[in-house]
C-alpha positions in Angstrom: -0.3 -0.1 0.0 1.2 3.2 -1.0 2.1 5.6 1.9 1.4 9.5 1.3 4.3 11.8 1.8 3.5 15.2 4.2 1.2 17.5 2.3 0.0 14.8 -0.1 -3.2 12.7 -0.4 -3.8 9.2 -1.9 -7.8 9.5 -3.4 -9.5 6.1 -3.1 -8.5 6.0 -7.0 -5.2 5.4 -5.8 -4.3 8.9 -7.4 -1.7 11.1 -5.8 -3.0 14.9 -5.4 -2.1 17.6 -3.0 -3.7 18.1 0.1 -6.3 20.7 1.0 -5.8 21.7 4.7 -9.2 23.7 6.4 -6.6 25.9 8.2 -3.4 26.9 6.2 -1.5 26.9 9.7 -2.0 23.1 10.7 -1.1 21.6 7.5 -0.2 18.0 7.7 3.6 19.1 7.1 3.6 21.8 9.7 1.9 19.4 12.2 4.1 16.2 11.7 7.6 18.7 11.9 6.1 19.7 14.8 5.9 16.7 16.4 9.0 15.1 14.7 11.0 18.1 16.3 9.5 18.0 19.7 10.5 14.6 20.2 14.0 15.4 19.1 14.0 18.5 21.2 13.2 16.5 24.7 15.9 13.7 23.6 18.4 16.4 23.1 17.3 17.9 26.5 17.5 14.5 28.2 21.2 14.2 26.8 22.4 17.8 27.8 21.0 17.4 31.3 22.6 13.9 31.9 25.8 15.6 31.0 28.5 12.7 32.0 25.7 10.2 33.2 25.1 9.8 29.8 25.6 6.1 28.5 28.0 6.2 25.3 28.1 2.6 24.1 28.9 0.6 21.0 25.7 -1.4 21.8 23.3 0.4 19.4 20.6 -0.6 21.8 22.5 1.3 24.6 24.0 4.1 22.4 23.6 7.8 23.7 21.4 6.5 26.8 20.0 9.5 29.1 20.4 9.2 32.9 17.1 7.3 33.9 17.2 10.0 36.9 17.0 13.0 34.5 14.2 11.0 32.2 12.2 10.4 35.6 12.3 14.2 36.2 11.6 15.1 32.7 8.7 12.7 32.5 9.2 9.4 32.3 5.8 7.1 33.3 5.7 3.9 35.1 5.3 2.4 38.7 8.3 4.6 40.1 6.7 8.0 39.3 3.2 7.7 39.7 3.3 5.5 43.0 6.9 7.2 44.5 6.0 11.3 43.3 2.5 10.5 42.0 3.4 11.8 38.9 0.3 11.1 37.1 1.0 14.2 34.5 3.9 11.3 33.4 0.8 9.7 30.9 1.3 12.5 28.7 5.1 13.5 29.2 6.5 10.1 28.4 5.2 9.7 24.8 7.6 12.3 24.4 10.8 11.3 26.0 13.3 8.0 24.8 15.9 6.0 25.9 18.3 5.7 23.2 19.6 6.9 19.5 18.2 4.0 18.5 15.0 4.2 19.7 14.0 7.8 19.0 15.2 6.9 15.1 12.9 4.2 15.3 9.6 5.9 16.6 10.2 9.1 14.1 10.6 6.9 11.3 7.6 5.1 12.3 5.9 8.7 13.0 6.6 9.6 9.5 4.9 6.6 8.0 2.0 6.6 10.0 1.3 10.2 11.0 0.5 11.5 7.7 -2.1 8.7 6.8 -3.7 8.9 9.8 -4.4 12.6 9.0 -5.2 12.0 5.8 -8.2 9.8 6.8 -9.2 11.4 10.2 -8.0 14.8 9.8 -5.1 16.9 11.6 -6.6 17.6 14.7 -8.0 13.8 15.3 -4.8 12.9 14.9 -3.0 15.0 17.4 -5.8 13.8 19.6 -5.5 9.9 19.3 -1.7 10.1 19.8 -2.2 11.9 23.0 -4.9 9.7 24.5 -3.7 6.6 23.3 -0.3 7.5 24.9 -1.8 7.9 28.1 -3.9 5.1 27.5 -0.9 2.9 27.1 0.9 4.3 30.2 -1.9 3.8 32.3 -1.9 0.1 31.4 1.5 0.1 31.8 1.3 1.5 35.4 -1.8 -1.0 35.9 0.9 -3.9 34.4 3.5 -2.3 37.4 6.1 -1.7 34.3 8.3 -0.4 36.6 9.7 2.8 34.5 8.7 3.2 30.8 8.8 6.4 27.8 9.0 6.7 24.3 6.4 7.7 21.5 5.4 3.9 20.5 2.5 4.1 22.8 0.5 6.9 20.8 2.0 5.5 17.3 0.2 2.0 18.1 -2.7 4.1 19.0 -2.4 5.7 15.6 -2.0 2.3 13.9 -5.2 1.0 16.1 -7.1 4.4 14.6 -6.1 2.6 10.8 -6.9 -0.8 11.7 -10.4 0.0 12.7 -10.9 2.8 9.7 -9.4 0.0 7.3 -11.9 -2.2 8.6 -15.1 -0.1 8.9 -14.5 1.4 5.5 -14.0 -1.5 3.5 -13.9 -1.7 -0.3 -10.7 -1.5 -2.2 -8.9 1.4 -0.4 -10.1 0.1 3.3 -8.8 -3.5 2.7 -5.4 -2.2 1.7 -5.3 -0.2 4.7 -6.3 -2.6 6.8 -3.9 -5.2 5.4 -1.3 -3.0 5.5 -1.9 -1.9 9.4 -2.6 -5.7 9.9 1.1 -6.6 8.9 2.3 -3.7 11.6 0.6 -5.2 14.4 2.1 -8.4 13.8 5.6 -7.1 13.2 4.8 -4.8 16.6 4.1 -8.4 18.4 7.2 -9.8 17.0 9.3 -7.2 18.0 7.6 -6.9 21.2 9.2 -10.7 21.8 12.5 -10.3 20.0 14.2 -7.2 21.3 14.9 -6.1 24.7 13.4 -3.4 26.9 10.0 -3.3 24.8 7.3 -2.3 26.9 4.5 -4.7 25.5 2.2 -3.1 28.2 2.3 0.3 26.2 1.8 -0.5 22.8 -1.4 -3.4 23.9 -3.0 -0.5 25.5 -1.9 2.4 22.7 -3.4 -0.3 19.8 -6.5 -1.1 21.6 -7.4 2.6 22.8 -6.7 3.3 19.4 -9.3 1.3 17.7 -11.6 2.5 20.3 -11.2 6.6 19.9 -10.8 5.9 16.1 -14.4 4.6 16.4 -15.6 7.3 18.6 -14.0 10.0 16.8 -14.9 8.5 13.5 -13.0 9.8 10.3 -13.5 12.2 7.7 -15.6 10.3 5.2 -18.4 9.9 8.4 -17.9 13.2 9.2 -15.8 16.4 8.9 -13.5 17.8 11.9 -15.4 19.8 13.9 -15.0 22.8 16.8 -14.4 20.2 18.8 -12.4 18.2 17.7 -10.2 21.5 16.8 -10.7 23.0 20.6 -9.4 19.5 22.3 -6.6 18.8 20.0 -6.0 22.4 20.9 -6.1 21.5 24.9 -4.4 18.3 24.9 -1.3 20.5 23.0 -1.8 22.9 25.9 -1.6 20.8 28.5 1.4 18.9 26.9 3.2 21.7 25.7 2.9 23.1 29.5 3.6 20.1 31.2 6.8 20.0 29.1 7.9 23.1 29.0 7.5 23.4 33.0 10.0 20.1 33.3 12.4 21.8 31.3 12.9 24.9 32.6 12.5 23.4 35.9 15.6 21.3 35.1 17.4 24.0 33.6 17.2 25.8 37.1 18.3 23.0 38.8 21.6 21.9 36.5 22.5 25.5 35.6 22.0 27.9 38.3 
């Protein structure tokens, strides 16, 4: 199945055309870049704040790993921060933190592949809301599953995949079947990776995927209804909360370390 590039649209006949966003500012390309750069920025901050405690390893799974204390301070989620520090806000911030170079590279490549298709079928605002809400759901399930400390965009990414899985099954037809087939392949890959690779949080993947199906059903996709004021307001509220929580951690960390 062809994956649309940022700023393009694949119609149901398979023709590639330019997207026409409802708002010139909130273009798919702008939103995707903002999300990717936001993740990269938080990763860079975690490395800077870790300083000499950063793990420099030839093992690609551990290369450029930030300090666990720094990640915990910036908003890692799991049993430790929620039980010990009552950091329920970490259910949001953990979606923007990463534990190594390979971790963020894989997740950002996946985001660049999956998010444009979700924006095409659900809209820009609903995509961001699904990403945020399914991230919360995945990390909440991780907490319930006694995961000690967890981070990464994969919870929200699995949520986007879940929304596409619902879309493909619900829409049907040639296009729906193509989307469903592709997303089913992604789900199988997630399951295989979850068993083969170390330090994979399968709770967050499962929570994100299942909640993505749910929110995809609740919010509906573009062919059923257009994005409305509620969708835009919800995305704006979630964006504001996310930005505030991340900025608060970064600013506090700056004053603690450099002053």
